[in-house]
C-alpha positions as CSV (number, residue, x, y, z in Angstrom):
1,M,0.0,0.0,0.0
2,T,1.4,3.4,-0.9
3,G,-0.3,5.8,1.6
4,L,0.9,9.1,3.0
5,G,2.0,7.8,6.4
6,S,2.1,4.9,8.8
7,S,-0.8,2.7,9.8
8,R,0.6,2.4,13.3
9,L,-1.6,3.8,16.1
10,G,0.6,3.6,19.2
11,P,1.2,6.1,22.1
12,A,3.6,8.2,20.1
13,E,1.2,8.5,17.1
14,R,-1.6,9.5,19.5
15,A,0.5,12.3,21.0
16,A,1.5,13.5,17.6
17,A,-2.1,13.5,16.4
18,L,-3.2,15.6,19.3
19,D,-0.4,18.0,18.7
20,R,-1.4,18.4,15.1
21,M,-5.0,18.8,16.0
22,A,-4.1,21.8,18.2
23,R,-2.0,23.4,15.5
24,E,-3.7,22.8,12.1
25,E,-7.0,23.3,10.4
26,F,-8.4,20.2,8.8
27,D,-10.7,19.7,5.9
28,V,-12.9,17.5,8.1
29,V,-13.0,16.3,11.7
30,V,-14.9,13.2,12.4
31,V,-16.5,12.7,15.9
32,G,-16.8,9.0,16.7
33,G,-14.4,6.1,16.3
34,G,-17.0,3.3,15.6
35,I,-17.4,1.7,12.2
36,V,-19.2,4.7,10.6
37,G,-16.6,7.2,11.9
38,A,-13.8,5.0,10.8
39,G,-15.4,4.6,7.3
40,A,-15.9,8.3,7.0
41,A,-12.3,9.0,8.0
42,L,-11.1,6.5,5.4
43,D,-13.4,7.8,2.7
44,A,-12.3,11.4,3.3
45,A,-8.6,10.6,3.5
46,T,-8.6,8.6,0.3
47,R,-10.2,11.6,-1.5
48,G,-7.2,13.6,-0.6
49,L,-8.8,15.6,2.3
50,S,-7.0,16.3,5.6
51,V,-8.8,14.4,8.3
52,A,-8.8,14.2,12.1
53,V,-10.8,11.6,14.2
54,V,-11.7,11.9,17.9
55,E,-13.3,9.2,20.0
56,A,-14.3,9.7,23.6
57,R,-13.6,6.1,24.7
58,D,-11.8,3.3,22.9
59,F,-12.3,2.7,19.2
60,A,-15.3,0.5,18.6
61,S,-16.2,0.5,22.3
62,G,-19.9,1.0,21.6
63,T,-22.2,-0.7,19.1
64,S,-19.3,-1.6,16.7
65,S,-17.8,-4.2,19.1
66,R,-21.1,-5.6,20.3
67,S,-22.9,-6.7,17.1
68,S,-23.9,-10.1,15.8
69,K,-20.6,-10.0,13.9
70,L,-22.3,-10.7,10.6
71,I,-21.9,-9.2,7.2
72,H,-25.2,-9.9,5.7
73,G,-27.9,-8.7,3.3
74,G,-30.7,-8.8,5.9
75,L,-32.9,-11.6,4.7
76,R,-35.8,-10.5,6.9
77,Y,-35.9,-7.1,5.1
78,L,-37.2,-9.0,2.0
79,E,-40.4,-9.7,4.0
80,Q,-40.7,-6.0,4.4
81,Y,-40.2,-5.6,0.6
82,N,-37.2,-3.5,1.2
83,F,-35.3,-4.8,-1.8
84,D,-33.1,-1.7,-2.2
85,L,-31.7,-2.1,1.3
86,V,-31.0,-5.8,0.8
87,R,-29.5,-5.2,-2.7
88,E,-27.2,-2.5,-1.2
89,A,-26.1,-4.8,1.7
90,L,-25.4,-7.7,-0.6
91,T,-23.3,-5.5,-2.9
92,E,-21.3,-4.5,0.2
93,R,-21.0,-8.1,1.4
94,G,-19.4,-9.0,-2.0
95,L,-17.0,-6.1,-1.9
96,L,-15.9,-6.9,1.7
97,L,-15.3,-10.6,0.9
98,Q,-13.5,-10.1,-2.4
99,Q,-11.9,-6.7,-2.4
100,I,-11.8,-4.7,0.8
101,A,-11.2,-7.2,3.6
102,P,-10.6,-10.8,2.5
103,H,-8.5,-11.3,5.6
104,L,-11.3,-10.2,8.0
105,V,-14.6,-11.2,6.4
106,R,-15.3,-14.9,5.5
107,P,-18.4,-16.9,4.4
108,V,-20.5,-18.6,7.1
109,P,-23.2,-21.2,6.5
110,F,-26.6,-21.2,8.2
111,L,-29.3,-23.8,8.5
112,L,-32.9,-22.4,8.4
113,P,-35.3,-25.1,9.8
114,T,-38.8,-25.2,8.4
115,T,-41.8,-26.5,10.3
116,H,-44.4,-26.8,7.5
117,R,-43.8,-29.2,4.7
118,V,-45.2,-27.3,1.7
119,W,-46.2,-23.7,2.0
120,E,-43.4,-22.6,4.4
121,R,-40.6,-24.2,2.3
122,A,-42.0,-22.6,-0.8
123,Y,-42.4,-19.2,0.9
124,I,-39.0,-19.1,2.6
125,G,-37.3,-20.9,-0.4
126,A,-38.6,-18.2,-2.7
127,G,-37.2,-15.5,-0.4
128,V,-33.8,-17.2,-0.1
129,A,-33.7,-17.7,-3.9
130,L,-34.4,-14.0,-4.3
131,Y,-31.7,-13.2,-1.8
132,D,-29.2,-15.3,-3.9
133,A,-30.5,-13.8,-7.1
134,L,-30.0,-10.2,-5.9
135,A,-26.5,-11.1,-4.9
136,F,-25.8,-12.6,-8.3
137,Q,-27.3,-9.6,-10.0
138,M,-24.8,-7.4,-8.1
139,G,-21.9,-9.7,-9.0
140,S,-21.2,-10.5,-5.4
141,T,-21.6,-14.2,-5.0
142,R,-18.0,-15.4,-5.4
143,G,-17.0,-17.3,-2.4
144,V,-20.6,-17.6,-1.1
145,P,-22.3,-20.8,-2.3
146,H,-26.0,-20.7,-3.3
147,H,-28.7,-22.0,-1.0
148,R,-29.9,-25.6,-1.0
149,H,-33.0,-27.4,0.2
150,L,-32.5,-30.3,2.7
151,T,-34.7,-33.0,4.0
152,R,-34.9,-33.4,7.8
153,R,-32.5,-36.3,7.6
154,G,-30.0,-34.2,5.5
155,A,-30.3,-31.3,8.0
156,L,-29.7,-33.7,11.0
157,R,-26.5,-34.9,9.3
158,L,-25.2,-31.3,9.4
159,A,-26.8,-30.4,12.8
160,P,-27.3,-33.5,15.0
161,S,-28.2,-31.3,18.0
162,L,-31.5,-30.3,16.4
163,R,-34.6,-32.0,17.8
164,K,-36.3,-34.2,15.2
165,D,-39.7,-33.1,16.2
166,S,-38.9,-29.3,16.0
167,F,-38.8,-29.1,12.2
168,T,-39.7,-30.9,9.0
169,G,-36.9,-29.9,6.7
170,A,-34.4,-27.0,6.2
171,I,-32.8,-24.6,3.8
172,Q,-29.0,-24.0,4.0
173,L,-27.9,-20.5,3.0
174,W,-24.7,-18.6,3.3
175,D,-23.7,-15.1,4.5
176,A,-20.5,-13.7,6.0
177,Q,-19.0,-12.9,9.4
178,V,-16.4,-10.6,10.8
179,D,-14.7,-9.7,14.1
180,D,-16.5,-6.3,14.3
181,S,-14.0,-4.4,16.5
182,R,-11.0,-5.7,14.6
183,F,-12.5,-4.5,11.4
184,V,-13.0,-1.0,12.9
185,M,-9.3,-1.0,14.0
186,M,-8.1,-2.0,10.5
187,A,-10.3,0.7,8.9
188,L,-8.9,3.3,11.2
189,R,-5.3,2.1,10.6
190,T,-6.0,2.3,6.8
191,A,-7.2,5.9,7.3
192,A,-4.0,6.7,9.2
193,E,-2.0,5.2,6.3
194,Y,-3.6,7.8,4.1
195,G,-2.8,10.6,6.5
196,A,-5.7,10.8,9.0
197,Q,-4.8,12.0,12.5
198,I,-6.6,9.8,15.1
199,A,-6.9,9.9,18.9
200,S,-9.0,7.8,21.2
201,R,-10.0,8.9,24.8
202,T,-10.5,12.3,23.3
203,Q,-14.0,13.8,24.0
204,C,-15.8,16.4,22.0
205,I,-17.1,18.9,24.7
206,G,-18.3,21.6,22.4
207,F,-18.2,23.2,18.9
208,L,-16.4,26.2,17.6
209,R,-18.7,28.7,15.9
210,E,-18.4,31.7,13.6
211,G,-21.9,33.0,13.7
212,E,-24.1,30.1,12.6
213,R,-21.3,28.1,11.0
214,V,-19.5,25.3,12.9
215,T,-15.7,25.8,12.5
216,G,-14.4,23.0,14.6
217,L,-14.4,21.3,18.0
218,R,-13.4,21.9,21.6
219,I,-11.9,18.6,22.9
220,R,-10.7,17.2,26.1
221,D,-7.8,14.7,26.2
222,L,-9.3,12.3,28.9
223,E,-5.9,10.7,29.5
224,G,-4.1,13.9,30.3
225,N,-7.2,15.9,31.4
226,T,-6.3,18.9,29.1
227,T,-8.5,20.8,26.7
228,S,-7.8,22.2,23.3
229,E,-9.5,23.3,20.0
230,V,-9.5,21.6,16.6
231,R,-10.3,23.9,13.7
232,A,-12.0,22.3,10.7
233,K,-13.9,23.3,7.5
234,Q,-16.4,20.6,8.1
235,V,-17.3,18.4,11.1
236,V,-19.0,14.9,10.8
237,N,-21.0,13.7,13.7
238,A,-20.8,9.8,13.4
239,T,-21.6,9.0,17.0
240,G,-24.4,6.4,16.6
241,V,-26.6,6.2,19.7
242,W,-24.9,9.4,21.0
243,T,-26.2,11.4,18.0
244,D,-28.7,13.4,19.9
245,D,-26.2,14.1,22.7
246,I,-23.7,15.6,20.3
247,Q,-26.6,17.5,18.6
248,E,-27.4,19.2,21.9
249,L,-23.9,20.7,21.9
250,V,-24.8,22.9,18.9
251,G,-28.0,24.1,20.5
252,G,-30.7,21.6,19.7
253,R,-31.6,18.0,18.9
254,G,-31.4,18.7,15.2
255,Q,-33.1,17.0,12.3
256,I,-32.4,13.4,13.2
257,H,-33.5,11.6,16.3
258,V,-32.0,8.3,17.2
259,K,-33.5,5.7,19.6
260,S,-31.5,2.9,21.2
261,S,-32.5,-0.7,20.8
262,K,-30.7,-3.3,23.0
263,G,-29.5,-6.6,21.6
264,I,-27.8,-9.2,23.8
265,H,-25.7,-12.2,22.8
266,L,-24.6,-15.3,24.7
267,V,-21.3,-17.2,24.0
268,V,-21.3,-20.9,24.7
269,P,-18.6,-23.5,24.0
270,K,-18.6,-25.3,20.7
271,D,-19.2,-28.7,22.2
272,R,-22.6,-27.7,23.7
273,I,-24.2,-27.7,20.3
274,H,-23.2,-30.5,17.8
275,S,-23.5,-28.8,14.4
276,A,-21.3,-28.2,11.4
277,T,-23.3,-25.1,10.5
278,G,-24.8,-22.0,12.0
279,I,-28.5,-22.1,12.7
280,L,-31.1,-19.4,11.9
281,L,-34.4,-19.4,13.8
282,R,-37.4,-17.3,13.2
283,T,-39.0,-16.0,16.4
284,E,-42.2,-14.0,17.0
285,K,-40.2,-10.7,17.1
286,S,-37.3,-11.2,14.8
287,V,-34.5,-13.7,14.0
288,L,-32.3,-15.7,16.3
289,F,-28.8,-16.6,15.1
290,V,-26.6,-19.4,16.3
291,I,-23.3,-18.3,14.9
292,P,-20.0,-20.4,14.7
293,W,-17.2,-18.4,16.4
294,G,-13.9,-20.3,16.6
295,R,-14.2,-22.7,19.6
296,H,-17.6,-21.1,20.6
297,W,-21.1,-20.3,19.4
298,I,-22.6,-16.8,19.6
299,I,-26.3,-16.9,20.1
300,G,-28.5,-13.8,19.7
301,T,-30.1,-11.4,19.6
302,T,-32.9,-9.5,21.4
303,D,-34.5,-6.3,20.3
304,T,-35.8,-4.2,23.1
305,A,-36.0,-0.4,23.8
306,W,-33.2,1.0,26.0
307,D,-33.0,4.5,27.5
308,L,-30.5,3.9,30.3
309,D,-26.7,4.1,30.3
310,K,-25.5,4.2,26.7
311,A,-21.9,3.5,27.5
312,H,-22.5,0.2,29.3
313,P,-25.8,-1.4,28.3
314,A,-26.6,-4.3,30.6
315,A,-28.0,-7.7,29.9
316,S,-30.5,-8.7,32.5
317,Q,-31.4,-12.3,33.6
318,A,-34.7,-11.9,31.7
319,D,-32.7,-11.2,28.5
320,I,-30.5,-14.2,29.0
321,E,-33.4,-16.5,29.7
322,Y,-35.3,-15.3,26.6
323,V,-32.4,-16.2,24.4
324,L,-31.9,-19.6,26.1
325,D,-35.7,-20.3,25.8
326,Q,-35.7,-19.5,22.1
327,V,-32.7,-21.6,21.2
328,N,-33.8,-24.5,23.4
329,R,-37.0,-24.9,21.4
330,V,-35.0,-26.7,18.8
331,L,-32.1,-28.4,20.7
332,T,-32.0,-32.0,21.9
333,T,-29.9,-31.1,24.9
334,P,-31.1,-27.7,26.3
335,L,-28.6,-25.1,27.2
336,T,-28.6,-23.8,30.8
337,H,-27.1,-20.7,32.5
338,D,-24.1,-22.9,33.5
339,D,-23.3,-23.4,29.7
340,V,-22.9,-19.6,29.2
341,E,-19.3,-18.5,29.3
342,G,-19.8,-15.0,27.9
343,V,-22.5,-12.4,27.6
344,Y,-22.5,-9.0,25.8
345,A,-25.0,-6.3,25.2
346,G,-25.0,-3.7,22.5
347,L,-27.2,-0.8,21.3
348,R,-28.5,-0.3,17.7
349,P,-28.9,3.3,16.6
350,L,-32.3,3.3,15.0
351,L,-33.9,6.3,13.3
352,T,-37.1,7.1,15.1
353,G,-40.3,6.3,13.2
354,E,-44.0,6.7,14.0
355,T,-44.1,3.5,16.0
356,E,-42.4,3.1,19.4
357,E,-41.5,-0.5,18.7
358,T,-37.8,-0.6,18.1
359,S,-37.9,-3.8,16.0
360,K,-39.9,-1.8,13.4
361,L,-37.8,1.4,13.4
362,S,-35.7,2.1,10.3
363,R,-32.3,0.4,9.7
364,E,-31.8,2.8,6.7
365,H,-29.4,5.7,7.2
366,V,-29.8,9.4,6.9
367,V,-27.3,12.2,6.2
368,A,-28.2,15.8,7.2
369,H,-26.7,19.3,7.4
370,P,-28.3,20.6,10.6
371,V,-26.2,23.7,10.6
372,P,-23.5,25.0,8.2
373,G,-20.3,23.2,8.7
374,L,-21.8,20.2,10.4
375,V,-22.7,16.9,8.7
376,L,-24.7,14.3,10.7
377,V,-24.9,10.6,9.7
378,A,-27.0,8.1,11.6
379,G,-29.0,4.8,11.3
380,G,-27.9,2.1,9.0
381,K,-26.2,-1.2,9.8
382,Y,-22.7,-2.5,10.1
383,T,-22.7,-4.1,6.6
384,T,-23.4,-0.9,4.8
385,Y,-21.0,1.3,6.8
386,R,-19.0,2.2,3.6
387,V,-22.1,3.6,1.9
388,M,-23.0,5.6,5.0
389,A,-19.4,7.0,5.0
390,K,-19.5,7.8,1.3
391,D,-22.8,9.7,1.7
392,A,-21.5,11.6,4.7
393,I,-18.3,12.7,2.9
394,D,-20.3,13.5,-0.3
395,A,-22.2,16.0,2.0
396,V,-18.8,17.3,3.3
397,A,-17.6,17.8,-0.3
398,H,-20.8,19.8,-1.0
399,G,-19.9,22.1,1.9
400,L,-16.2,22.5,0.8
401,D,-15.1,24.9,-1.9
402,G,-13.4,23.4,-4.9
403,K,-13.7,20.1,-6.7
404,I,-13.5,17.0,-4.4
405,P,-12.8,13.6,-6.0
406,E,-15.5,10.9,-5.9
407,S,-15.3,8.1,-3.3
408,C,-12.9,5.3,-4.1
409,T,-13.2,3.1,-1.0
410,D,-14.9,0.3,-3.0
411,R,-11.4,-0.3,-4.5
412,I,-9.2,0.3,-1.4
413,P,-8.2,-2.8,0.6
414,L,-7.9,-2.4,4.3
415,V,-4.4,-2.8,5.7
416,G,-3.5,-6.4,5.8
417,G,-5.8,-7.2,2.9
418,D,-3.5,-6.5,-0.1
419,G,-1.7,-9.8,-1.0
420,F,-3.6,-11.7,1.7
421,Q,-4.5,-14.7,-0.6
422,A,-0.9,-15.2,-1.6
423,M,0.2,-15.1,2.0
424,W,-2.6,-17.5,3.0
425,N,-1.4,-19.9,0.3
426,A,2.1,-19.8,1.7
427,R,1.0,-20.3,5.3
428,H,2.8,-23.7,5.7
429,R,6.0,-22.1,4.6
430,L,5.4,-19.2,7.0
431,A,4.8,-21.6,9.8
432,S,8.0,-23.5,9.1
433,R,10.0,-20.3,8.9
434,S,8.6,-18.8,12.1
435,G,8.6,-22.0,14.2
436,L,4.8,-21.5,14.9
437,H,2.3,-24.2,14.2
438,V,0.3,-23.7,11.0
439,A,-2.9,-23.4,13.1
440,R,-1.3,-20.4,14.9
441,I,-0.4,-18.8,11.6
442,E,-3.9,-19.3,10.2
443,H,-5.3,-17.7,13.4
444,L,-3.0,-14.7,13.0
445,L,-3.6,-14.3,9.3
446,R,-7.4,-14.2,9.9
447,R,-6.9,-11.4,12.4
448,Y,-4.0,-9.4,10.9
449,G,-3.8,-10.4,7.3
450,T,-0.4,-9.6,5.8
451,L,0.4,-7.5,8.9
452,V,1.2,-10.8,10.5
453,D,4.8,-9.9,9.5
454,D,4.7,-7.3,12.3
455,L,3.8,-9.9,14.9
456,L,6.5,-12.3,13.6
457,E,9.1,-9.5,13.9
458,L,8.1,-8.9,17.5
459,I,8.4,-12.7,18.2
460,S,11.8,-12.8,16.5
461,D,13.1,-10.0,18.7
462,K,11.5,-11.6,21.9
463,P,10.9,-15.3,21.4
464,D,8.9,-15.6,24.7
465,L,6.1,-13.5,23.0
466,A,5.4,-16.7,20.9
467,K,3.9,-18.3,24.0
468,P,0.1,-18.4,24.3
469,L,-1.6,-16.5,27.2
470,P,-2.2,-19.0,30.0
471,G,-5.9,-19.3,30.4
472,A,-6.6,-17.8,27.0
473,D,-4.4,-19.9,24.8
474,D,-6.1,-18.9,21.5
475,Y,-4.0,-15.7,21.7
476,L,-0.3,-15.2,21.8
477,R,1.5,-12.9,24.2
478,A,2.7,-11.0,21.2
479,E,-0.8,-9.9,20.4
480,V,-1.2,-8.1,23.7
481,V,2.1,-6.1,23.0
482,Y,1.0,-5.4,19.4
483,A,-2.4,-4.1,20.6
484,A,-0.5,-1.4,22.6
485,T,2.2,-0.6,20.1
486,H,0.2,-0.6,16.9
487,E,-3.5,-0.8,17.6
488,G,-4.3,2.1,19.9
489,A,-5.0,0.1,23.0
490,R,-4.7,2.4,26.0
491,H,-6.1,0.2,28.8
492,L,-6.3,-3.4,29.8
493,N,-10.0,-3.5,29.0
494,D,-9.2,-2.4,25.4
495,V,-7.1,-5.5,24.9
496,L,-9.2,-8.1,26.7
497,A,-12.6,-6.9,25.4
498,R,-11.8,-5.6,21.8
499,R,-8.3,-6.2,20.4
500,T,-8.9,-9.8,21.6
501,R,-12.3,-11.3,22.6
502,I,-11.0,-12.9,25.8
503,S,-13.6,-11.1,27.9
504,I,-16.4,-13.2,26.3
505,E,-14.5,-16.3,25.3
506,T,-13.2,-17.5,28.7
507,W,-15.2,-18.8,31.7
508,D,-13.6,-16.2,34.1
509,R,-14.1,-13.5,31.4
510,G,-10.4,-12.7,31.4
511,I,-9.7,-12.3,35.1
512,G,-7.0,-15.0,35.0
513,V,-5.0,-13.3,32.2
514,A,-5.4,-9.8,33.4
515,Q,-2.1,-9.7,35.4
516,E,0.0,-11.1,32.6
517,A,-1.6,-8.9,29.9
518,A,-1.1,-5.8,32.1
519,D,2.6,-6.7,32.6
520,L,3.0,-7.0,28.8
521,M,1.3,-3.6,28.2
522,A,3.0,-1.6,31.0
523,P,6.4,-1.0,29.3
524,V,4.8,0.1,26.1
525,L,2.4,2.6,27.8
526,G,4.8,3.7,30.5
527,W,2.6,2.5,33.4
528,S,3.9,2.7,36.9
529,K,3.2,-0.3,39.2
530,K,0.4,1.7,40.8
531,Q,-1.2,2.2,37.3
532,R,-0.7,-1.4,36.4
533,D,-2.5,-2.5,39.6
534,R,-5.2,0.0,39.0
535,E,-5.8,-1.4,35.5
536,I,-6.2,-5.0,36.9
537,E,-8.5,-3.8,39.7
538,Y,-10.6,-1.8,37.3
539,Y,-11.0,-4.8,35.0
540,R,-11.9,-7.1,37.9
541,K,-14.6,-4.6,39.0
542,R,-15.9,-4.4,35.5
543,V,-16.3,-8.2,35.3
544,E,-17.9,-8.3,38.7
545,A,-20.4,-5.5,37.8
546,E,-21.3,-7.3,34.5
547,R,-21.9,-10.6,36.3
548,A,-24.0,-8.9,38.9
549,S,-26.1,-7.1,36.3
550,Q,-26.8,-10.4,34.6
551,T,-28.5,-11.8,37.6
552,Q,-31.0,-8.9,37.9
553,E,-34.6,-9.4,36.7
554,D,-35.1,-6.1,34.8
555,D,-33.2,-3.4,32.9
556,Q,-33.3,-0.9,35.7
557,E,-31.7,-3.2,38.2
558,A,-29.2,-4.5,35.7
559,D,-28.2,-1.0,34.7
560,A,-27.8,0.0,38.4
561,H,-25.4,-2.9,39.0
562,R,-23.4,-2.4,35.8
563,R,-22.8,1.3,36.6
564,G,-21.0,0.1,39.8
565,A,-17.7,-0.3,37.9
566,P,-15.9,3.1,37.5
567,D,-14.2,4.0,34.2
568,I,-10.4,4.0,34.4
569,V,-9.5,7.4,32.8
570,P,-7.8,9.6,33.5
571,T,-4.5,7.7,34.0
572,A,-2.7,10.6,35.7
């Protein structure tokens, strides 16, 4: 890749970015470091614009790390006759699989059981056929097989855990999946490669104004507890469920209102459900996915209104029991609370409609210019982030003087993606050269793509970094160091919850590896022993608060318990 700078997002790069933000005027400043903010930064940077990004917490710490981790067309939107939304999403799915992120996005199979022999198979089969046809029409089927109809016996060969009496037959279809927070990190690093200045733990506390026009931001560095100003010709508000909060900083709620809908997911070990494929279940309210996830299954989701703490949405006992009840309808061996090793809750930003039912609010996105100099983008879904970003920067271009090039992000691979297939084909040679087992190399390639060379260089310099983390042996010690040196991780929670997924993939939710991970991060981030101990204690309290919230009957009680864990910043 021939960008304008480095894709590295370490402590030195953050400090340099904050310094430049205080001194320069940018073409565009993006508020929000989730998937839409990352996409907007990349879209602007690859059009030749100067870009800054500020994020109040860690990158992808909200909705963008707590999704179902699927890249999909939205099969259920066909029932709503929303063909344009499905067509758009299927186009993006194809681009992500083939062009943009072949290292991060991969096909995943699902079994859709049917319960009526004739009409339902015909009805659903027609919908799935249309789904495949739309994908084919958009030229985006490569790597994703077409659906196929299965008898009950054929379905049971693929998924022996299904109860025979719970279905009459099935349809197998394919979509794609992604590690959502890793994808955001790679998109931000690609934006940095093209010159974007990026800083997490940097909060927008107000807007600069010249009369009616927005001319920049007032920001607070939450790590150092200092404030400064960032001047910009255009500002993009890409803050998801915080959209209305940011709007209030410019003197009103603005043209777009966003409601939060909570979705929870459970993580269970792979051996609890005997199946070679994911499972897709229709419920009264929406769709329940059983999604393959390494040595685990992710099961979700719910869809309920949430108007409590946006930073830390809590899963209640009622939420967990609902998901268990739904999936147990079709399993020979029911899952219990004891089978659940991880739980996470996220919020969907939905554009408000005339109905208060969040499951019926719009998943389409809107871009608006509430005041001169400010562009707002909200709604949408993870799969179509690139289209949202393009539309937002098109609005920015309209507000800038001069000719701005068209978006080109449909042709820009994320860092680690260029040359990925060739490196994947050479993985056995790479394993032999590095001394790592080929299974380890495959794991690293699926997380870092061709940037795996960075990890191998770290290991070459310090061979003990090749060891797995005790208690979370899917991950190498080198990955913790790399998260701090290259991937913008500022705190222990950033590494255990987002750079890796240890917090949802281990029975103790990462408590057992917290000490070693903190020891690995400390030299990179300049932590004192006091700060290192504080990081471990904060992480322990966060896990305790989450566990406590998950035993509460309702949202209010769950929220009250989850708020019991304090945030770690500032570090000073």
